[in-house]
DRENFI-69792 format. One record per residue (C-alpha): residue number from 0; x negated, y negated, z. Coordinates in nm, 3 decimals, always signed. Layout:
N
SITE NUM X Y Z $
...
***
This chain:
53
SITE 0 +0.126 -2.343 -0.204 $
SITE 1 +0.205 -1.979 -0.139 $
SITE 2 +0.172 -1.741 +0.152 $
SITE 3 +0.100 -1.370 +0.153 $
SITE 4 -0.014 -1.103 +0.398 $
SITE 5 -0.222 -0.788 +0.368 $
SITE 6 -0.200 -0.495 +0.609 $
SITE 7 -0.498 -0.384 +0.819 $
SITE 8 -0.485 -0.007 +0.867 $
SITE 9 -0.596 +0.201 +1.166 $
SITE 10 -0.808 +0.513 +1.114 $
SITE 11 -0.494 +0.731 +1.145 $
SITE 12 -0.335 +0.549 +0.848 $
SITE 13 -0.086 +0.340 +1.047 $
SITE 14 -0.069 -0.036 +1.018 $
SITE 15 -0.255 -0.217 +1.296 $
SITE 16 -0.167 -0.574 +1.199 $
SITE 17 -0.131 -0.808 +0.902 $
SITE 18 -0.379 -1.074 +0.795 $
SITE 19 -0.187 -1.375 +0.661 $
SITE 20 -0.323 -1.619 +0.401 $
SITE 21 -0.232 -1.951 +0.233 $
SITE 22 -0.324 -2.007 -0.133 $
SITE 23 -0.260 -2.248 -0.419 $
SITE 24 -0.091 -2.067 -0.707 $
SITE 25 -0.163 -2.142 -1.073 $
SITE 26 +0.161 -2.064 -1.259 $
SITE 27 +0.259 -2.106 -1.625 $
SITE 28 +0.621 -2.194 -1.700 $
SITE 29 +0.703 -2.043 -2.040 $
SITE 30 +0.954 -2.186 -2.287 $
SITE 31 +1.183 -1.887 -2.225 $
SITE 32 +1.211 -1.979 -1.854 $
SITE 33 +0.977 -1.708 -1.728 $
SITE 34 +0.690 -1.787 -1.492 $
SITE 35 +0.351 -1.616 -1.509 $
SITE 36 +0.100 -1.610 -1.223 $
SITE 37 -0.245 -1.694 -1.360 $
SITE 38 -0.458 -1.733 -1.049 $
SITE 39 -0.472 -1.800 -0.677 $
SITE 40 -0.722 -2.060 -0.556 $
SITE 41 -0.815 -2.225 -0.226 $
SITE 42 -0.735 -1.904 -0.034 $
SITE 43 -0.754 -1.960 +0.342 $
SITE 44 -0.688 -1.706 +0.616 $
SITE 45 -0.435 -1.819 +0.875 $
SITE 46 -0.592 -1.840 +1.219 $
SITE 47 -0.269 -1.811 +1.419 $
SITE 48 -0.083 -1.498 +1.520 $
SITE 49 +0.048 -1.332 +1.199 $
SITE 50 +0.364 -1.224 +1.385 $
SITE 51 +0.469 -1.591 +1.389 $
SITE 52 +0.538 -1.582 +1.014 $
***
């Protein structure tokens, strides 16, 4: 499970707030130890105050 946030911009270009999300990450672990993000599924917007992150 991962978390990420995207900014919501005002008309003047400043950041108004962030929308926070939870998602399940599909990751491949390669033989050389590297990890590759393949997809994000089950994306759900957090309903609480994003400042509580």
